[in-house]
Biopython code that builds the backbone (N, CA, C, O; Angstrom):
import numpy as np
from Bio.PDB.StructureBuilder import StructureBuilder

atoms = [
    (1, "MET", "N", (98.732, 78.718, 101.152)),
    (1, "MET", "CA", (97.879, 78.002, 102.088)),
    (1, "MET", "C", (96.484, 77.890, 101.466)),
    (1, "MET", "O", (95.814, 78.911, 101.310)),
    (2, "THR", "N", (96.043, 76.744, 101.123)),
    (2, "THR", "CA", (94.689, 76.571, 100.578)),
    (2, "THR", "C", (93.734, 76.522, 101.725)),
    (2, "THR", "O", (94.085, 76.140, 102.841)),
    (3, "LYS", "N", (92.519, 76.916, 101.437)),
    (3, "LYS", "CA", (91.453, 76.965, 102.400)),
    (3, "LYS", "C", (90.899, 75.580, 102.610)),
    (3, "LYS", "O", (90.809, 74.795, 101.667)),
    (4, "LEU", "N", (90.520, 75.264, 103.858)),
    (4, "LEU", "CA", (89.932, 73.964, 104.184)),
    (4, "LEU", "C", (88.476, 73.943, 103.784)),
    (4, "LEU", "O", (87.752, 74.924, 103.952)),
    (5, "THR", "N", (88.045, 72.769, 103.234)),
    (5, "THR", "CA", (86.627, 72.618, 102.916)),
    (5, "THR", "C", (85.833, 72.288, 104.208)),
    (5, "THR", "O", (86.397, 71.927, 105.241)),
    (6, "ASN", "N", (84.579, 72.422, 104.096)),
    (6, "ASN", "CA", (83.704, 72.055, 105.284)),
    (6, "ASN", "C", (83.914, 70.623, 105.709)),
    (6, "ASN", "O", (83.954, 70.316, 106.900)),
    (7, "ASN", "N", (84.051, 69.735, 104.715)),
    (7, "ASN", "CA", (84.239, 68.288, 105.064)),
    (7, "ASN", "C", (85.550, 68.100, 105.780)),
    (7, "ASN", "O", (85.597, 67.340, 106.747)),
    (8, "GLN", "N", (86.624, 68.752, 105.359)),
    (8, "GLN", "CA", (87.897, 68.669, 105.985)),
    (8, "GLN", "C", (87.823, 69.217, 107.401)),
    (8, "GLN", "O", (88.358, 68.603, 108.324)),
    (9, "LYS", "N", (87.181, 70.341, 107.590)),
    (9, "LYS", "CA", (87.040, 70.938, 108.951)),
    (9, "LYS", "C", (86.236, 69.969, 109.846)),
    (9, "LYS", "O", (86.571, 69.808, 111.020)),
    (10, "LYS", "N", (85.214, 69.343, 109.324)),
    (10, "LYS", "CA", (84.443, 68.378, 110.148)),
    (10, "LYS", "C", (85.305, 67.219, 110.471)),
    (10, "LYS", "O", (85.222, 66.734, 111.599)),
    (11, "PHE", "N", (86.110, 66.730, 109.615)),
    (11, "PHE", "CA", (87.036, 65.600, 109.859)),
    (11, "PHE", "C", (88.036, 66.033, 110.939)),
    (11, "PHE", "O", (88.275, 65.265, 111.872)),
    (12, "LEU", "N", (88.610, 67.196, 110.854)),
    (12, "LEU", "CA", (89.583, 67.653, 111.813)),
    (12, "LEU", "C", (88.927, 67.929, 113.215)),
    (12, "LEU", "O", (89.557, 67.695, 114.246)),
    (13, "ARG", "N", (87.687, 68.417, 113.231)),
    (13, "ARG", "CA", (86.964, 68.637, 114.495)),
    (13, "ARG", "C", (86.804, 67.286, 115.215)),
    (13, "ARG", "O", (86.979, 67.185, 116.429)),
    (14, "SER", "N", (86.463, 66.240, 114.415)),
    (14, "SER", "CA", (86.296, 64.914, 115.071)),
    (14, "SER", "C", (87.622, 64.402, 115.633)),
    (14, "SER", "O", (87.654, 63.780, 116.695)),
    (15, "LYS", "N", (88.723, 64.669, 114.908)),
    (15, "LYS", "CA", (90.060, 64.240, 115.421)),
    (15, "LYS", "C", (90.450, 65.021, 116.635)),
    (15, "LYS", "O", (91.040, 64.471, 117.564)),
    (16, "GLY", "N", (90.113, 66.378, 116.651)),
    (16, "GLY", "CA", (90.542, 67.200, 117.762)),
    (16, "GLY", "C", (89.692, 67.121, 118.990)),
    (16, "GLY", "O", (90.065, 67.661, 120.031)),
    (17, "HIS", "N", (88.515, 66.441, 118.903)),
    (17, "HIS", "CA", (87.617, 66.344, 120.067)),
    (17, "HIS", "C", (88.264, 65.779, 121.274)),
    (17, "HIS", "O", (88.077, 66.303, 122.372)),
    (18, "ASN", "N", (89.022, 64.730, 121.123)),
    (18, "ASN", "CA", (89.663, 64.043, 122.239)),
    (18, "ASN", "C", (90.970, 64.592, 122.705)),
    (18, "ASN", "O", (91.528, 64.125, 123.699)),
    (19, "LEU", "N", (91.480, 65.597, 121.992)),
    (19, "LEU", "CA", (92.753, 66.222, 122.382)),
    (19, "LEU", "C", (92.626, 67.066, 123.669)),
    (19, "LEU", "O", (91.584, 67.647, 123.972)),
    (20, "LYS", "N", (93.710, 67.092, 124.375)),
    (20, "LYS", "CA", (93.802, 67.990, 125.541)),
    (20, "LYS", "C", (94.542, 69.260, 125.088)),
    (20, "LYS", "O", (95.412, 69.193, 124.220)),
    (21, "PRO", "N", (94.193, 70.420, 125.679)),
    (21, "PRO", "CA", (94.854, 71.638, 125.297)),
    (21, "PRO", "C", (96.357, 71.519, 125.555)),
    (21, "PRO", "O", (96.771, 71.199, 126.669)),
    (22, "VAL", "N", (97.196, 71.783, 124.500)),
    (22, "VAL", "CA", (98.640, 71.685, 124.635)),
    (22, "VAL", "C", (99.241, 73.032, 125.050)),
    (22, "VAL", "O", (100.194, 73.086, 125.828)),
    (23, "VAL", "N", (98.676, 74.099, 124.526)),
    (23, "VAL", "CA", (99.155, 75.460, 124.899)),
    (23, "VAL", "C", (97.985, 76.225, 125.541)),
    (23, "VAL", "O", (96.842, 76.169, 125.086)),
    (24, "MET", "N", (98.327, 76.933, 126.606)),
    (24, "MET", "CA", (97.354, 77.764, 127.333)),
    (24, "MET", "C", (97.828, 79.194, 127.424)),
    (24, "MET", "O", (98.939, 79.471, 127.877)),
    (25, "LEU", "N", (96.981, 80.090, 126.990)),
    (25, "LEU", "CA", (97.361, 81.546, 127.102)),
    (25, "LEU", "C", (96.690, 82.060, 128.295)),
    (25, "LEU", "O", (95.496, 81.827, 128.484)),
    (26, "GLY", "N", (97.433, 82.783, 129.152)),
    (26, "GLY", "CA", (96.886, 83.320, 130.394)),
    (26, "GLY", "C", (96.753, 84.882, 130.281)),
    (26, "GLY", "O", (96.514, 85.456, 129.219)),
    (27, "GLN", "N", (96.926, 85.475, 131.430)),
    (27, "GLN", "CA", (96.703, 86.911, 131.483)),
    (27, "GLN", "C", (97.761, 87.730, 130.751)),
    (27, "GLN", "O", (97.510, 88.887, 130.412)),
    (28, "HIS", "N", (98.965, 87.144, 130.495)),
    (28, "HIS", "CA", (99.984, 87.896, 129.758)),
    (28, "HIS", "C", (99.786, 87.853, 128.251)),
    (28, "HIS", "O", (100.514, 88.535, 127.530)),
    (29, "GLY", "N", (98.836, 87.085, 127.748)),
    (29, "GLY", "CA", (98.552, 87.055, 126.379)),
    (29, "GLY", "C", (99.590, 86.337, 125.541)),
    (29, "GLY", "O", (100.197, 85.352, 125.960)),
    (30, "LEU", "N", (99.770, 86.868, 124.345)),
    (30, "LEU", "CA", (100.632, 86.209, 123.373)),
    (30, "LEU", "C", (102.067, 86.711, 123.545)),
    (30, "LEU", "O", (102.509, 87.613, 122.832)),
    (31, "SER", "N", (102.796, 86.109, 124.512)),
    (31, "SER", "CA", (104.122, 86.496, 124.796)),
    (31, "SER", "C", (105.132, 85.714, 123.917)),
    (31, "SER", "O", (104.730, 84.831, 123.160)),
    (32, "ALA", "N", (106.394, 86.027, 124.012)),
    (32, "ALA", "CA", (107.475, 85.347, 123.265)),
    (32, "ALA", "C", (107.536, 83.857, 123.701)),
    (32, "ALA", "O", (107.786, 82.981, 122.873)),
    (33, "GLY", "N", (107.312, 83.588, 124.969)),
    (33, "GLY", "CA", (107.381, 82.213, 125.444)),
    (33, "GLY", "C", (106.245, 81.383, 124.870)),
    (33, "GLY", "O", (106.430, 80.225, 124.497)),
    (34, "VAL", "N", (105.062, 81.994, 124.804)),
    (34, "VAL", "CA", (103.874, 81.266, 124.238)),
    (34, "VAL", "C", (104.129, 81.028, 122.789)),
    (34, "VAL", "O", (103.867, 79.922, 122.314)),
    (35, "LEU", "N", (104.628, 81.998, 122.039)),
    (35, "LEU", "CA", (104.944, 81.814, 120.621)),
    (35, "LEU", "C", (105.944, 80.708, 120.406)),
    (35, "LEU", "O", (105.795, 79.912, 119.478)),
    (36, "ALA", "N", (106.966, 80.638, 121.246)),
    (36, "ALA", "CA", (107.975, 79.628, 121.138)),
    (36, "ALA", "C", (107.347, 78.211, 121.419)),
    (36, "ALA", "O", (107.675, 77.234, 120.745)),
    (37, "GLU", "N", (106.477, 78.144, 122.390)),
    (37, "GLU", "CA", (105.794, 76.897, 122.680)),
    (37, "GLU", "C", (104.875, 76.458, 121.594)),
    (37, "GLU", "O", (104.755, 75.264, 121.315)),
    (38, "LEU", "N", (104.174, 77.472, 120.929)),
    (38, "LEU", "CA", (103.316, 77.131, 119.802)),
    (38, "LEU", "C", (104.147, 76.591, 118.662)),
    (38, "LEU", "O", (103.786, 75.588, 118.047)),
    (39, "SER", "N", (105.256, 77.246, 118.374)),
    (39, "SER", "CA", (106.163, 76.793, 117.281)),
    (39, "SER", "C", (106.628, 75.405, 117.459)),
    (39, "SER", "O", (106.576, 74.582, 116.546)),
    (40, "SER", "N", (107.114, 75.129, 118.722)),
    (40, "SER", "CA", (107.630, 73.746, 118.920)),
    (40, "SER", "C", (106.520, 72.725, 118.955)),
    (40, "SER", "O", (106.736, 71.573, 118.578)),
    (41, "SER", "N", (105.321, 73.115, 119.403)),
    (41, "SER", "CA", (104.212, 72.137, 119.439)),
    (41, "SER", "C", (103.788, 71.840, 118.002)),
    (41, "SER", "O", (103.438, 70.703, 117.685)),
    (42, "LEU", "N", (103.814, 72.829, 117.149)),
    (42, "LEU", "CA", (103.363, 72.624, 115.723)),
    (42, "LEU", "C", (104.399, 71.776, 114.952)),
    (42, "LEU", "O", (104.083, 71.222, 113.899)),
    (43, "GLU", "N", (105.596, 71.681, 115.463)),
    (43, "GLU", "CA", (106.607, 70.785, 114.824)),
    (43, "GLU", "C", (106.376, 69.321, 115.178)),
    (43, "GLU", "O", (106.791, 68.430, 114.438)),
    (44, "THR", "N", (105.721, 69.073, 116.299)),
    (44, "THR", "CA", (105.466, 67.704, 116.737)),
    (44, "THR", "C", (104.033, 67.244, 116.486)),
    (44, "THR", "O", (103.766, 66.053, 116.326)),
    (45, "HIS", "N", (103.115, 68.214, 116.454)),
    (45, "HIS", "CA", (101.684, 67.908, 116.262)),
    (45, "HIS", "C", (101.110, 68.688, 115.121)),
    (45, "HIS", "O", (101.379, 69.883, 114.997)),
    (46, "GLU", "N", (100.308, 68.038, 114.258)),
    (46, "GLU", "CA", (99.709, 68.782, 113.170)),
    (46, "GLU", "C", (98.390, 69.509, 113.661)),
    (46, "GLU", "O", (98.004, 70.566, 113.162)),
    (47, "LEU", "N", (97.765, 68.880, 114.636)),
    (47, "LEU", "CA", (96.471, 69.411, 115.158)),
    (47, "LEU", "C", (96.655, 69.791, 116.608)),
    (47, "LEU", "O", (97.039, 68.952, 117.424)),
    (48, "LEU", "N", (96.389, 71.041, 116.946)),
    (48, "LEU", "CA", (96.599, 71.555, 118.264)),
    (48, "LEU", "C", (95.314, 72.110, 118.905)),
    (48, "LEU", "O", (94.528, 72.776, 118.231)),
    (49, "LYS", "N", (95.109, 71.852, 120.138)),
    (49, "LYS", "CA", (94.016, 72.476, 120.914)),
    (49, "LYS", "C", (94.676, 73.488, 121.816)),
    (49, "LYS", "O", (95.619, 73.165, 122.538)),
    (50, "ILE", "N", (94.183, 74.718, 121.778)),
    (50, "ILE", "CA", (94.799, 75.823, 122.530)),
    (50, "ILE", "C", (93.708, 76.471, 123.378)),
    (50, "ILE", "O", (92.619, 76.764, 122.883)),
    (51, "LYS", "N", (94.002, 76.688, 124.634)),
    (51, "LYS", "CA", (93.060, 77.392, 125.527)),
    (51, "LYS", "C", (93.456, 78.849, 125.638)),
    (51, "LYS", "O", (94.585, 79.181, 125.998)),
    (52, "VAL", "N", (92.500, 79.715, 125.320)),
    (52, "VAL", "CA", (92.733, 81.161, 125.318)),
    (52, "VAL", "C", (91.870, 81.783, 126.446)),
    (52, "VAL", "O", (90.642, 81.756, 126.360)),
    (53, "ARG", "N", (92.490, 82.329, 127.477)),
    (53, "ARG", "CA", (91.737, 82.955, 128.533)),
    (53, "ARG", "C", (91.430, 84.386, 128.204)),
    (53, "ARG", "O", (92.242, 85.050, 127.559)),
    (54, "GLY", "N", (90.321, 84.878, 128.610)),
    (54, "GLY", "CA", (90.034, 86.304, 128.400)),
    (54, "GLY", "C", (88.518, 86.547, 128.494)),
    (54, "GLY", "O", (87.713, 85.731, 128.044)),
    (55, "ASP", "N", (88.165, 87.660, 129.075)),
    (55, "ASP", "CA", (86.742, 87.985, 129.224)),
    (55, "ASP", "C", (86.236, 88.808, 128.053)),
    (55, "ASP", "O", (85.065, 88.706, 127.687)),
    (56, "ASP", "N", (87.104, 89.624, 127.459)),
    (56, "ASP", "CA", (86.682, 90.494, 126.386)),
    (56, "ASP", "C", (86.700, 89.717, 125.064)),
    (56, "ASP", "O", (87.741, 89.209, 124.647)),
    (57, "LYS", "N", (85.545, 89.633, 124.419)),
    (57, "LYS", "CA", (85.394, 88.807, 123.181)),
    (57, "LYS", "C", (86.262, 89.374, 122.064)),
    (57, "LYS", "O", (86.912, 88.611, 121.349)),
    (58, "ASP", "N", (86.286, 90.686, 121.900)),
    (58, "ASP", "CA", (87.100, 91.285, 120.834)),
    (58, "ASP", "C", (88.581, 91.038, 120.997)),
    (58, "ASP", "O", (89.290, 90.764, 120.029)),
    (59, "HIS", "N", (89.067, 91.143, 122.298)),
    (59, "HIS", "CA", (90.462, 90.891, 122.528)),
    (59, "HIS", "C", (90.835, 89.455, 122.280)),
    (59, "HIS", "O", (91.902, 89.148, 121.749)),
    (60, "LYS", "N", (89.898, 88.549, 122.691)),
    (60, "LYS", "CA", (90.154, 87.100, 122.457)),
    (60, "LYS", "C", (90.182, 86.809, 120.956)),
    (60, "LYS", "O", (91.050, 86.062, 120.506)),
    (61, "GLN", "N", (89.277, 87.365, 120.178)),
    (61, "GLN", "CA", (89.268, 87.193, 118.708)),
    (61, "GLN", "C", (90.543, 87.765, 118.066)),
    (61, "GLN", "O", (91.076, 87.184, 117.121)),
    (62, "LYS", "N", (91.008, 88.851, 118.557)),
    (62, "LYS", "CA", (92.267, 89.384, 118.046)),
    (62, "LYS", "C", (93.401, 88.460, 118.338)),
    (62, "LYS", "O", (94.250, 88.281, 117.465)),
    (63, "ILE", "N", (93.485, 87.873, 119.465)),
    (63, "ILE", "CA", (94.560, 86.901, 119.807)),
    (63, "ILE", "C", (94.422, 85.626, 118.905)),
    (63, "ILE", "O", (95.413, 85.071, 118.431)),
    (64, "ILE", "N", (93.201, 85.213, 118.704)),
    (64, "ILE", "CA", (92.972, 83.971, 117.825)),
    (64, "ILE", "C", (93.491, 84.297, 116.430)),
    (64, "ILE", "O", (94.217, 83.497, 115.840)),
    (65, "ASN", "N", (93.130, 85.453, 115.899)),
    (65, "ASN", "CA", (93.575, 85.842, 114.539)),
    (65, "ASN", "C", (95.134, 85.965, 114.448)),
    (65, "ASN", "O", (95.752, 85.595, 113.451)),
    (66, "GLU", "N", (95.730, 86.511, 115.557)),
    (66, "GLU", "CA", (97.172, 86.657, 115.547)),
    (66, "GLU", "C", (97.812, 85.237, 115.583)),
    (66, "GLU", "O", (98.807, 85.016, 114.892)),
    (67, "ILE", "N", (97.304, 84.333, 116.319)),
    (67, "ILE", "CA", (97.879, 82.957, 116.386)),
    (67, "ILE", "C", (97.802, 82.323, 115.007)),
    (67, "ILE", "O", (98.786, 81.752, 114.538)),
    (68, "VAL", "N", (96.670, 82.411, 114.357)),
    (68, "VAL", "CA", (96.509, 81.825, 113.036)),
    (68, "VAL", "C", (97.459, 82.462, 112.026)),
    (68, "VAL", "O", (98.044, 81.753, 111.207)),
    (69, "THR", "N", (97.625, 83.775, 112.066)),
    (69, "THR", "CA", (98.484, 84.474, 111.153)),
    (69, "THR", "C", (99.931, 84.131, 111.404)),
    (69, "THR", "O", (100.663, 83.867, 110.450)),
    (70, "ILE", "N", (100.380, 84.123, 112.657)),
    (70, "ILE", "CA", (101.770, 83.880, 112.985)),
    (70, "ILE", "C", (102.176, 82.437, 112.696)),
    (70, "ILE", "O", (103.241, 82.180, 112.135)),
    (71, "THR", "N", (101.327, 81.517, 113.079)),
    (71, "THR", "CA", (101.649, 80.093, 112.897)),
    (71, "THR", "C", (101.418, 79.616, 111.458)),
    (71, "THR", "O", (101.874, 78.535, 111.087)),
    (72, "LYS", "N", (100.712, 80.413, 110.647)),
    (72, "LYS", "CA", (100.344, 79.998, 109.313)),
    (72, "LYS", "C", (99.582, 78.704, 109.325)),
    (72, "LYS", "O", (99.833, 77.821, 108.505)),
    (73, "ALA", "N", (98.631, 78.577, 110.270)),
    (73, "ALA", "CA", (97.828, 77.415, 110.457)),
    (73, "ALA", "C", (96.387, 77.709, 110.029)),
    (73, "ALA", "O", (96.020, 78.861, 109.798)),
    (74, "HIS", "N", (95.595, 76.670, 109.931)),
    (74, "HIS", "CA", (94.198, 76.798, 109.617)),
    (74, "HIS", "C", (93.418, 76.746, 110.914)),
    (74, "HIS", "O", (93.663, 75.891, 111.764)),
    (75, "LEU", "N", (92.445, 77.696, 111.067)),
    (75, "LEU", "CA", (91.585, 77.667, 112.207)),
    (75, "LEU", "C", (90.493, 76.622, 111.918)),
    (75, "LEU", "O", (89.756, 76.763, 110.942)),
    (76, "VAL", "N", (90.380, 75.586, 112.747)),
    (76, "VAL", "CA", (89.401, 74.543, 112.573)),
    (76, "VAL", "C", (88.123, 74.887, 113.335)),
    (76, "VAL", "O", (87.012, 74.740, 112.825)),
    (77, "GLN", "N", (88.317, 75.357, 114.596)),
    (77, "GLN", "CA", (87.135, 75.519, 115.448)),
    (77, "GLN", "C", (87.457, 76.358, 116.595)),
    (77, "GLN", "O", (88.575, 76.322, 117.109)),
    (78, "VAL", "N", (86.436, 77.179, 117.051)),
    (78, "VAL", "CA", (86.557, 77.881, 118.305)),
    (78, "VAL", "C", (85.253, 77.638, 119.100)),
    (78, "VAL", "O", (84.154, 77.942, 118.637)),
    (79, "ILE", "N", (85.423, 77.077, 120.318)),
    (79, "ILE", "CA", (84.290, 76.917, 121.205)),
    (79, "ILE", "C", (84.675, 77.475, 122.551)),
    (79, "ILE", "O", (85.568, 76.947, 123.214)),
    (80, "GLY", "N", (84.020, 78.525, 122.956)),
    (80, "GLY", "CA", (84.301, 79.147, 124.261)),
    (80, "GLY", "C", (85.726, 79.682, 124.294)),
    (80, "GLY", "O", (86.112, 80.555, 123.517)),
    (81, "ASN", "N", (86.490, 79.124, 125.223)),
    (81, "ASN", "CA", (87.929, 79.542, 125.356)),
    (81, "ASN", "C", (88.874, 78.601, 124.676)),
    (81, "ASN", "O", (90.085, 78.703, 124.872)),
    (82, "VAL", "N", (88.367, 77.682, 123.879)),
    (82, "VAL", "CA", (89.265, 76.658, 123.304)),
    (82, "VAL", "C", (89.194, 76.756, 121.760)),
    (82, "VAL", "O", (88.122, 76.807, 121.157)),
    (83, "MET", "N", (90.377, 76.778, 121.177)),
    (83, "MET", "CA", (90.471, 76.790, 119.724)),
    (83, "MET", "C", (91.291, 75.578, 119.215)),
    (83, "MET", "O", (92.149, 75.057, 119.928)),
    (84, "VAL", "N", (91.019, 75.160, 118.015)),
    (84, "VAL", "CA", (91.742, 74.075, 117.388)),
    (84, "VAL", "C", (92.314, 74.598, 116.103)),
    (84, "VAL", "O", (91.618, 75.199, 115.284)),
    (85, "ILE", "N", (93.644, 74.351, 115.934)),
    (85, "ILE", "CA", (94.288, 74.812, 114.683)),
    (85, "ILE", "C", (94.982, 73.585, 114.057)),
    (85, "ILE", "O", (95.322, 72.614, 114.732)),
    (86, "TYR", "N", (95.170, 73.686, 112.739)),
    (86, "TYR", "CA", (95.712, 72.642, 111.961)),
    (86, "TYR", "C", (96.776, 73.150, 111.020)),
    (86, "TYR", "O", (96.527, 74.098, 110.276)),
    (87, "ARG", "N", (97.943, 72.558, 111.024)),
    (87, "ARG", "CA", (98.997, 72.853, 110.040)),
    (87, "ARG", "C", (99.724, 71.557, 109.705)),
    (87, "ARG", "O", (100.371, 70.934, 110.548)),
    (88, "ALA", "N", (99.590, 71.184, 108.447)),
    (88, "ALA", "CA", (100.171, 69.934, 108.017)),
    (88, "ALA", "C", (101.759, 69.992, 108.029)),
    (88, "ALA", "O", (102.368, 71.031, 107.776)),
    (89, "PHE", "N", (102.340, 68.860, 108.326)),
    (89, "PHE", "CA", (103.790, 68.764, 108.287)),
    (89, "PHE", "C", (104.222, 68.951, 106.834)),
    (89, "PHE", "O", (103.522, 68.545, 105.907)),
    (90, "ASP", "N", (105.426, 69.595, 106.648)),
    (90, "ASP", "CA", (105.919, 69.777, 105.274)),
    (90, "ASP", "C", (106.288, 68.493, 104.625)),
    (90, "ASP", "O", (106.057, 68.298, 103.432)),
    (91, "LYS", "N", (106.879, 67.582, 105.421)),
    (91, "LYS", "CA", (107.224, 66.243, 104.940)),
    (91, "LYS", "C", (106.461, 65.234, 105.689)),
    (91, "LYS", "O", (106.370, 65.311, 106.914)),
    (92, "ASP", "N", (105.893, 64.265, 104.994)),
    (92, "ASP", "CA", (105.172, 63.147, 105.587)),
    (92, "ASP", "C", (104.098, 63.562, 106.558)),
    (92, "ASP", "O", (104.221, 63.332, 107.761)),
    (93, "PRO", "N", (103.014, 64.188, 106.037)),
    (93, "PRO", "CA", (101.887, 64.515, 106.970)),
    (93, "PRO", "C", (101.281, 63.297, 107.581)),
    (93, "PRO", "O", (101.149, 62.272, 106.912)),
    (94, "GLN", "N", (100.895, 63.376, 108.870)),
    (94, "GLN", "CA", (100.368, 62.272, 109.586)),
    (94, "GLN", "C", (98.837, 62.147, 109.385)),
    (94, "GLN", "O", (98.267, 61.057, 109.328)),
    (95, "ILE", "N", (98.216, 63.339, 109.281)),
    (95, "ILE", "CA", (96.766, 63.384, 109.122)),
    (95, "ILE", "C", (96.472, 63.581, 107.639)),
    (95, "ILE", "O", (96.825, 64.610, 107.062)),
    (96, "ILE", "N", (95.826, 62.594, 107.025)),
    (96, "ILE", "CA", (95.447, 62.679, 105.606)),
    (96, "ILE", "C", (94.003, 63.222, 105.524)),
    (96, "ILE", "O", (93.075, 62.569, 106.001)),
    (97, "LEU", "N", (93.816, 64.368, 104.944)),
    (97, "LEU", "CA", (92.561, 64.980, 104.836)),
    (97, "LEU", "C", (91.734, 64.395, 103.751)),
    (97, "LEU", "O", (92.290, 63.994, 102.729)),
    (98, "PRO", "N", (90.399, 64.313, 103.902)),
    (98, "PRO", "CA", (89.513, 63.896, 102.810)),
    (98, "PRO", "C", (89.643, 64.896, 101.641)),
    (98, "PRO", "O", (89.909, 66.075, 101.873)),
    (99, "ARG", "N", (89.464, 64.449, 100.426)),
    (99, "ARG", "CA", (89.641, 65.335, 99.258)),
    (99, "ARG", "C", (88.561, 66.417, 99.217)),
    (99, "ARG", "O", (88.847, 67.578, 98.926)),
    (100, "LYS", "N", (87.330, 66.031, 99.507)),
    (100, "LYS", "CA", (86.222, 67.018, 99.377)),
    (100, "LYS", "C", (85.563, 67.289, 100.678)),
    (100, "LYS", "O", (84.626, 68.084, 100.742)),
]
sb = StructureBuilder()
sb.init_structure("model")
sb.init_model(0)
sb.init_chain("A")
sb.init_seg("    ")
for serial, (resi, resn, name, xyz) in enumerate(atoms, 1):
    if name == "N":
        sb.init_residue(resn, " ", resi, " ")
    sb.init_atom(name, np.array(xyz, "f"), 0.0, 1.0, " ", f" {name:<3s}", serial, name[0])
structure = sb.get_structure()
Protein backbone atom coordinates (compact mmCIF):
# COMPACT_ATOMS: atom_id res chain seq x y z
CA MET A 1 0.00 0.00 0.00
CA THR A 2 1.68 3.18 -1.17
CA LYS A 3 1.26 6.38 0.78
CA LEU A 4 -1.05 9.07 -0.58
CA THR A 5 0.52 12.39 -1.53
CA ASN A 6 -0.87 15.66 -0.18
CA ASN A 7 -2.33 16.44 -3.62
CA GLN A 8 -4.11 13.08 -3.72
CA LYS A 9 -5.50 13.60 -0.21
CA LYS A 10 -6.73 17.06 -1.20
CA PHE A 11 -8.41 15.55 -4.28
CA LEU A 12 -10.07 12.83 -2.18
CA ARG A 13 -11.19 15.33 0.48
CA SER A 14 -12.97 17.33 -2.22
CA LYS A 15 -14.67 14.15 -3.48
CA GLY A 16 -15.66 13.06 0.03
CA HIS A 17 -17.09 16.43 1.07
CA ASN A 18 -20.56 15.71 -0.34
CA LEU A 19 -20.74 12.10 0.86
CA LYS A 20 -23.09 11.03 3.62
CA PRO A 21 -21.70 8.72 6.34
CA VAL A 22 -22.24 5.13 5.20
CA VAL A 23 -21.12 3.41 8.40
CA MET A 24 -21.77 4.68 11.91
CA LEU A 25 -20.04 3.35 15.01
CA GLY A 26 -22.02 3.66 18.22
CA GLN A 27 -21.50 2.77 21.83
CA HIS A 28 -20.60 -0.86 21.06
CA GLY A 29 -17.55 0.21 19.08
CA LEU A 30 -15.94 -1.94 16.45
CA SER A 31 -18.11 -5.07 16.55
CA ALA A 32 -18.26 -7.94 14.07
CA GLY A 33 -21.37 -6.44 12.48
CA VAL A 34 -19.66 -3.10 11.93
CA LEU A 35 -16.62 -4.82 10.41
CA ALA A 36 -18.89 -6.79 8.06
CA GLU A 37 -20.63 -3.57 7.02
CA LEU A 38 -17.28 -1.85 6.43
CA SER A 39 -16.10 -4.75 4.30
CA SER A 40 -19.22 -4.82 2.14
CA SER A 41 -19.25 -1.03 1.81
CA LEU A 42 -15.63 -0.99 0.62
CA GLU A 43 -16.53 -3.51 -2.08
CA THR A 44 -19.07 -1.09 -3.55
CA HIS A 45 -17.46 2.28 -2.70
CA GLU A 46 -13.83 3.34 -2.94
CA LEU A 47 -14.32 6.41 -0.75
CA LEU A 48 -16.21 6.06 2.53
CA LYS A 49 -17.31 8.51 5.16
CA ILE A 50 -17.62 6.94 8.62
CA LYS A 51 -19.08 8.49 11.75
CA VAL A 52 -17.29 7.44 14.95
CA ARG A 53 -19.05 8.28 18.21
CA GLY A 54 -17.06 8.69 21.38
CA ASP A 55 -16.11 11.23 23.99
CA ASP A 56 -12.61 9.96 24.75
CA LYS A 57 -10.13 11.24 22.15
CA ASP A 58 -7.63 8.42 22.72
CA HIS A 59 -10.29 5.72 22.39
CA LYS A 60 -11.62 7.33 19.21
CA GLN A 61 -8.10 7.51 17.73
CA LYS A 62 -7.55 3.84 18.60
CA ILE A 63 -10.75 2.89 16.75
CA ILE A 64 -9.72 5.01 13.73
CA ASN A 65 -6.33 3.28 13.62
CA GLU A 66 -7.98 -0.15 13.89
CA ILE A 67 -10.37 0.63 11.02
CA VAL A 68 -7.51 1.75 8.78
CA THR A 69 -5.44 -1.33 9.66
CA ILE A 70 -8.24 -3.88 9.30
CA THR A 71 -9.62 -2.46 6.04
CA LYS A 72 -6.16 -1.80 4.55
CA ALA A 73 -7.44 1.61 3.50
CA HIS A 74 -5.86 5.06 3.45
CA LEU A 75 -6.97 7.60 6.02
CA VAL A 76 -7.88 10.71 4.06
CA GLN A 77 -9.28 12.97 6.76
CA VAL A 78 -10.67 13.14 10.29
CA ILE A 79 -12.86 16.05 11.35
CA GLY A 80 -14.61 15.75 14.68
CA ASN A 81 -16.51 12.47 14.72
CA VAL A 82 -16.27 11.89 10.96
CA MET A 83 -13.49 10.13 9.11
CA VAL A 84 -12.97 9.54 5.40
CA ILE A 85 -11.09 6.49 4.12
CA TYR A 86 -10.07 5.45 0.63
CA ARG A 87 -9.28 2.04 -0.82
CA ALA A 88 -9.05 1.63 -4.57
CA PHE A 89 -10.82 -1.27 -6.25
CA ASP A 90 -8.48 -4.08 -7.28
CA LYS A 91 -9.98 -4.13 -10.77
CA ASP A 92 -11.18 -1.03 -12.64
CA PRO A 93 -10.84 1.73 -10.02
CA GLN A 94 -13.57 4.36 -10.34
CA ILE A 95 -11.60 7.22 -8.79
CA ILE A 96 -8.47 8.13 -10.73
CA LEU A 97 -6.00 9.87 -8.44
CA PRO A 98 -3.76 12.70 -9.66
CA ARG A 99 -0.17 11.55 -10.12
CA LYS A 100 1.45 14.13 -7.85
